[in-house]
C-alpha positions as CSV (number, residue, x, y, z in Angstrom):
1,M,0.0,0.0,0.0
2,P,1.7,3.2,-1.1
3,I,1.5,6.1,1.4
4,S,2.7,9.7,1.3
5,A,4.8,9.7,4.4
6,R,8.5,9.8,3.5
7,N,9.8,8.7,6.9
8,Q,9.6,4.9,6.6
9,F,12.0,2.6,8.4
10,E,12.0,-1.1,7.7
11,G,13.1,-3.4,10.5
12,T,12.5,-6.3,12.7
13,V,10.3,-6.4,15.8
14,R,12.6,-6.8,18.8
15,S,9.9,-6.9,21.5
16,I,6.3,-6.4,22.4
17,K,5.1,-5.5,25.8
18,G,1.4,-5.8,25.8
19,G,-1.2,-4.3,28.1
20,A,-4.9,-4.4,28.3
21,V,-5.4,-1.5,25.9
22,M,-1.9,-0.5,24.6
23,A,1.2,-2.2,23.6
24,E,4.9,-1.0,23.3
25,V,6.5,-2.3,20.1
26,V,10.2,-2.0,19.6
27,I,11.6,-2.2,16.1
28,D,15.2,-2.7,15.3
29,I,16.0,-0.6,12.2
30,G,19.6,-1.5,12.1
31,G,22.9,0.4,12.9
32,G,22.2,0.0,16.6
33,H,18.9,2.1,16.2
34,E,15.5,1.3,17.5
35,I,12.1,2.9,17.1
36,V,9.6,2.5,20.0
37,S,5.9,2.9,19.3
38,L,2.9,2.7,21.5
39,I,0.0,1.2,19.5
40,S,-3.3,-0.4,20.5
41,A,-3.3,-4.0,21.6
42,S,-5.9,-4.7,18.9
43,S,-3.5,-3.4,16.2
44,V,-0.9,-5.8,17.4
45,K,-3.3,-8.6,16.8
46,R,-4.6,-7.2,13.5
47,L,-1.1,-6.8,12.1
48,K,-0.1,-10.3,13.5
49,L,3.0,-8.7,15.0
50,K,5.4,-10.9,16.9
51,K,9.0,-11.0,17.9
52,G,11.2,-11.4,14.9
53,S,8.5,-10.3,12.3
54,R,9.3,-7.7,9.7
55,A,7.6,-4.3,10.1
56,V,7.8,-0.7,8.8
57,A,7.7,2.2,11.2
58,V,6.1,5.1,9.4
59,I,6.6,8.5,11.1
60,K,4.4,11.5,10.3
61,A,4.9,14.3,12.7
62,T,3.6,17.8,12.7
63,E,5.7,19.1,15.5
64,V,8.9,18.3,17.3
65,I,9.5,19.2,20.9
66,V,13.1,20.4,21.7
67,S,14.5,20.8,25.3
68,T,17.9,22.1,26.4
69,D,17.6,20.5,29.8
70,L,20.0,17.6,29.3
71,A,20.1,14.8,31.9
72,G,18.3,16.9,34.5
73,D,21.0,19.7,34.5
74,A,19.6,22.8,35.9
75,V,19.0,25.7,33.5
76,D,20.5,29.0,34.7
77,D,18.8,32.4,33.8
């Protein structure tokens, strides 16, 4: 299925931590990088996701939040 989002990362499902409503899915995209996504538990079932399965992480963001407070360092005025 073609989609317009350009940020697509193919990878392998490393882990799935399921809850009653939401699940945390970790996708290994190579090079020591992972993408972590929270999706509905029903989507995990519908997509038949399991550890070791191939998946594509599609990122479509309208905003990015940036902070200068690194590792809890206090920010001086």
